[in-house]
C-alpha positions in Angstrom: 125.0 100.7 92.8 127.9 103.1 92.0 130.6 101.7 89.8 133.6 104.0 89.7 135.2 102.6 86.5 131.9 102.8 84.6 131.3 106.3 85.9 134.7 107.5 84.8 134.4 105.9 81.4 131.1 107.5 80.8 132.4 110.9 81.9 135.4 110.8 79.6 133.4 109.6 76.7 130.8 112.3 77.1 133.5 115.0 77.6 135.4 113.9 74.5 132.2 114.1 72.5 131.2 117.5 73.9 134.6 119.2 73.9 136.6 117.3 71.2 140.2 118.2 71.0 139.7 120.9 73.6 139.6 118.3 76.3 143.2 118.1 77.4 143.1 116.2 80.7 140.9 114.1 83.1 142.2 112.9 86.4 140.9 111.3 89.6 141.5 112.8 93.1 140.1 112.4 96.6 138.9 109.5 98.6 138.2 107.3 95.6 141.8 107.6 94.5 143.0 106.8 98.0 140.7 103.8 98.3 139.0 105.4 101.3 135.6 106.2 99.8 132.3 105.3 101.5 128.7 105.4 100.3 128.0 109.1 99.7 131.7 110.2 99.3 132.3 112.9 96.8 133.5 111.8 93.3 136.5 114.2 92.8 137.5 114.6 89.2 140.0 117.1 87.7 139.2 118.4 84.2 141.4 120.7 82.0 140.0 122.3 78.9 141.6 124.6 76.3 140.1 128.1 76.2 137.8 127.5 79.2 134.5 129.5 79.3 131.3 129.9 81.3 129.5 128.1 78.5 131.9 125.2 79.1 130.8 125.1 82.7 127.2 124.9 81.7 128.0 122.0 79.3 130.0 120.2 81.9 127.2 120.5 84.5 124.8 119.0 82.0 127.2 116.1 81.4 127.5 115.4 85.1 123.7 115.4 85.5 123.3 113.1 82.5 125.7 110.4 83.6 124.2 110.2 87.1 125.3 110.8 90.7 125.3 114.5 90.2 124.8 115.3 93.9 128.1 113.6 94.6 130.1 115.1 91.7 132.9 117.3 92.8 136.5 118.2 91.8 138.6 120.8 90.0 138.0 122.2 86.5 140.0 124.9 84.8 141.5 126.1 81.6 145.0 125.2 80.4 146.3 128.8 80.5 145.0 129.4 84.0 146.6 126.2 85.4 149.9 127.0 83.7 149.9 130.2 85.8 148.6 128.5 89.0 150.1 129.2 92.4 153.3 127.0 92.5 152.7 126.4 96.2 149.9 123.9 95.3 151.7 122.1 92.5 153.3 119.4 94.7 149.9 118.5 96.2 148.2 118.4 92.8 151.0 116.3 91.2 151.0 113.6 94.0 147.3 113.4 94.6 145.9 113.1 91.1 145.8 110.0 88.9 146.0 110.5 85.2 142.9 109.1 83.3 143.2 111.0 80.1 146.3 113.1 79.3 149.2 113.8 81.5 148.8 116.3 84.3 152.5 117.4 84.5 152.2 118.7 80.9 149.9 121.5 82.3 151.5 122.3 85.7 153.8 125.3 86.3 157.3 124.6 87.5 157.6 124.5 91.3 160.5 124.2 93.7 161.2 122.6 97.0 160.9 126.1 98.6 157.3 126.3 97.1 156.4 123.1 98.9 157.9 124.4 102.2 155.8 127.6 101.8 152.7 125.5 101.1 153.1 123.7 104.4 153.8 126.9 106.2 150.7 128.5 104.7 148.5 125.6 105.6 149.9 125.4 109.1 149.4 129.1 109.7 145.8 128.9 108.5 145.1 126.0 110.9 146.9 127.6 113.8 145.0 130.9 113.3 141.7 129.1 112.9 142.1 127.2 116.2 143.1 130.2 118.2 140.5 132.6 116.7 137.6 130.2 117.2 138.7 129.1 120.7 138.7 132.7 121.9 135.9 134.3 119.9 133.3 131.5 119.5 131.3 129.7 122.2 132.2 126.2 123.4 129.4 124.5 121.4 130.6 126.0 118.1 134.2 125.0 118.9 133.2 121.4 119.5 131.1 121.3 116.4 133.9 122.7 114.2 136.7 120.7 115.7 136.2 117.6 113.6 136.6 119.6 110.4 139.9 121.1 111.7 141.2 117.6 112.4 140.4 116.5 108.8 142.7 119.3 107.5 145.6 117.7 109.5 145.8 114.8 107.0 146.7 117.0 104.1 149.1 119.1 106.2 150.8 116.0 107.5 151.0 114.4 104.0 153.1 117.3 102.8 155.1 117.7 106.1 156.0 114.0 105.9 157.1 114.5 102.3 159.4 117.3 103.3 160.9 115.3 106.1 161.2 111.9 104.4 161.1 112.6 100.6 158.2 110.1 100.4 154.7 111.4 99.5 152.1 108.9 101.0 148.6 108.9 99.5 146.4 107.0 102.0 145.7 107.8 105.6 146.3 104.2 106.7 149.8 104.1 105.1 150.6 107.6 106.4 149.6 106.6 110.0 151.9 103.6 109.8 154.9 105.7 108.7 154.8 108.7 111.0 155.8 109.2 114.6 153.5 108.1 117.5 152.7 111.8 118.2 151.8 112.4 114.6 149.7 109.2 114.6 147.7 110.3 117.6 146.9 113.7 116.0 146.0 112.1 112.7 143.4 109.9 114.4 141.7 112.9 116.1 139.5 113.2 113.0 138.2 109.6 113.7 137.3 110.2 117.4 133.6 109.6 118.2 131.2 112.3 119.4 131.5 113.0 123.1 135.3 112.8 123.3 137.0 115.0 125.8 137.2 118.2 123.7 139.7 120.0 126.0 142.2 117.2 125.8 141.8 116.8 122.1 142.1 120.5 121.4 145.2 120.8 123.5 146.8 117.9 121.7 146.2 119.4 118.3 147.3 122.9 119.3 150.5 121.6 120.8 151.2 119.6 117.6 150.7 122.8 115.5 153.3 124.6 117.7 155.8 121.7 117.3 155.4 121.7 113.5 156.7 125.3 113.3 159.9 124.0 114.8 160.0 121.0 112.5 159.6 123.2 109.5 162.5 125.3 110.6 164.7 122.2 110.8 163.5 121.1 107.3 164.5 124.4 105.7 168.0 124.2 107.3 168.7 120.6 106.4 171.6 120.3 104.0 171.8 117.6 101.2 175.2 115.9 101.4 177.5 116.0 98.4 179.9 113.3 97.3 181.5 111.6 94.3 179.1 109.3 92.5 179.8 105.6 91.9 179.8 104.2 88.4 176.4 102.6 89.1 174.9 105.9 90.0 175.8 107.7 86.8 172.8 106.5 84.8 170.5 108.1 87.4 172.6 111.3 87.2 172.1 111.6 83.5 168.4 111.0 83.9 168.3 113.9 86.4 170.2 116.1 83.8 167.6 115.3 81.2 164.7 116.0 83.5 166.0 119.3 84.7 167.0 120.3 81.2 163.5 119.7 79.9 161.9 121.7 82.8 164.1 124.8 82.7 166.5 125.0 79.8 164.8 123.4 76.8 162.5 126.5 76.2 165.6 128.5 75.3 166.7 125.9 72.7 165.4 124.9 69.3 164.2 121.4 68.7 167.6 120.8 67.1 169.3 122.0 70.3 167.2 119.7 72.5 168.0 116.7 70.3 171.7 117.6 70.4 171.7 117.7 74.2 169.8 114.4 74.4 172.4 112.8 72.2 175.2 114.0 74.5 173.6 112.0 77.3 174.1 108.7 75.4 177.3 109.5 73.5 180.0 107.3 75.1 182.8 109.4 73.6 181.3 112.6 75.0 180.8 111.0 78.5 184.3 109.5 78.6 186.6 111.1 81.2 183.9 112.8 83.3 184.0 112.9 87.1 180.5 113.0 88.6 179.5 114.7 91.9 176.0 114.3 93.3 173.9 115.9 96.1 171.4 113.6 97.9 168.3 114.1 99.9 168.4 110.8 101.8 168.6 108.2 99.0 167.3 110.6 96.3 169.8 112.2 93.9 168.8 115.9 93.6 171.9 117.6 92.2 174.6 116.8 89.7 177.9 118.3 88.6 180.0 116.4 86.0 183.4 117.8 84.9 185.8 116.6 82.2 188.9 116.0 84.3 191.7 116.7 81.8 190.2 120.0 80.4 188.5 121.0 83.7 185.4 121.8 81.8 181.9 121.3 83.4 179.7 119.4 81.1 176.6 118.9 83.3 175.5 121.1 86.2 171.9 120.5 87.3 169.7 120.7 90.5 166.3 119.2 90.7 163.7 122.0 90.4 162.1 121.1 93.8 165.5 121.8 95.5 166.4 125.1 93.9 167.5 128.0 96.2 168.9 125.7 98.9 172.6 126.2 98.2 172.9 122.8 96.6 174.6 124.0 93.4 177.1 126.1 95.4 178.0 123.0 97.6 178.4 120.9 94.5 180.8 123.5 93.0 182.8 123.8 96.3 183.1 120.0 96.6 184.4 119.8 93.0 186.9 122.6 93.7 188.5 120.6 96.4 189.7 118.2 93.8 190.9 120.9 91.4 192.4 123.5 93.8 193.7 126.7 92.2 192.9 125.6 88.7 190.6 127.5 86.2 187.3 125.9 85.5 185.3 126.5 82.3 181.7 125.8 81.2 179.1 126.9 78.6 176.2 128.5 80.3 172.6 128.5 78.9 170.7 131.8 79.2 168.8 130.3 82.2 172.0 129.5 84.1 173.9 132.8 83.6 172.8 134.6 86.8 173.7 131.6 88.9 177.2 131.1 87.4 177.9 134.8 87.7 177.0 134.6 91.4 179.5 131.7 91.8 182.3 133.9 90.3 182.3 132.9 86.7 182.9 135.5 84.1 182.0 135.4 80.4 185.0 134.8 78.1 183.1 135.5 74.9 179.6 136.6 73.7 176.7 134.3 73.3 177.0 131.6 70.7 174.7 129.1 69.0 176.0 125.7 67.9 173.7 122.9 66.7 170.7 124.9 67.9 172.2 125.3 71.5 172.6 128.8 72.8 175.4 129.3 75.3 177.9 131.7 76.7 181.5 130.5 77.4 182.5 131.2 81.0 185.5 130.7 83.2 186.2 130.6 86.9 189.8 131.5 88.0 
């Protein structure tokens, strides 16, 4: 009898013995993660090694054979450097559908934006649409019927990500997803469960019409704006957490360790935080953008947008909303090297050359 916990423990133990410190990560994916596995389901495991080679593949294959259930072993194995340069369109799916067992996956994923996730769904939808059309026209009816079930299985992953774009909630299991989507989505999701002999023409027409509708839904998603407003006192802690998250993802690489610690200290320094006015951008209940300005000096201390929401005009709307409260007044800020292009596009100009203070590189800028 297959015992998942025992299998995974054996796998990790054998891999640590074989690869030593070169083993960076082991994670669980697929139906076993979702609690939807049945007898004979693939055992999907993700493995990341440092300096991955063909010899490592040979060694990993021997490990899988040794611990048993080799015919069901599956998953994703790669080297650290390859994953760090992976297509960002797939990052959202990997991040949400992998459970950390050894190591932390996000340490090895490239940065990805909300726009990348939109493009992932567009790419997946385009592939499914083309597959349906091409096979319907160029293959005989028997082949269409035989392949239709596989096409319907793809819908689950497409709908997972579409629902995430529309709701901000990534749902792992099919059962929970079916309970949270519209009736039309639910019917299409269940096409993969239909028994043999079902009316193919009716089922095919339903899936094809759904694909057509998703193109329109994606257009609405890309045009949806995140509202901007003043934050309440209770929301400021979440705003500072967002500032630290985005800083670590995008700006910390430009700073020394001293500079990173200095920025972290600012987030908890009551004297530094006193007198700030906070503006936030929201995607439903989720805070995705922050601008905090020192009211008396009209100096912007924090200006961050969650990486998933870059290139959606959120930073521009935050700045315009702040300007409504400071009409005609000059605004200053210190820009990191990463933020310079954005601030110049807003209309800021440098008032001095780049400086470094306490390990933090910045350029003083002003908006008049």
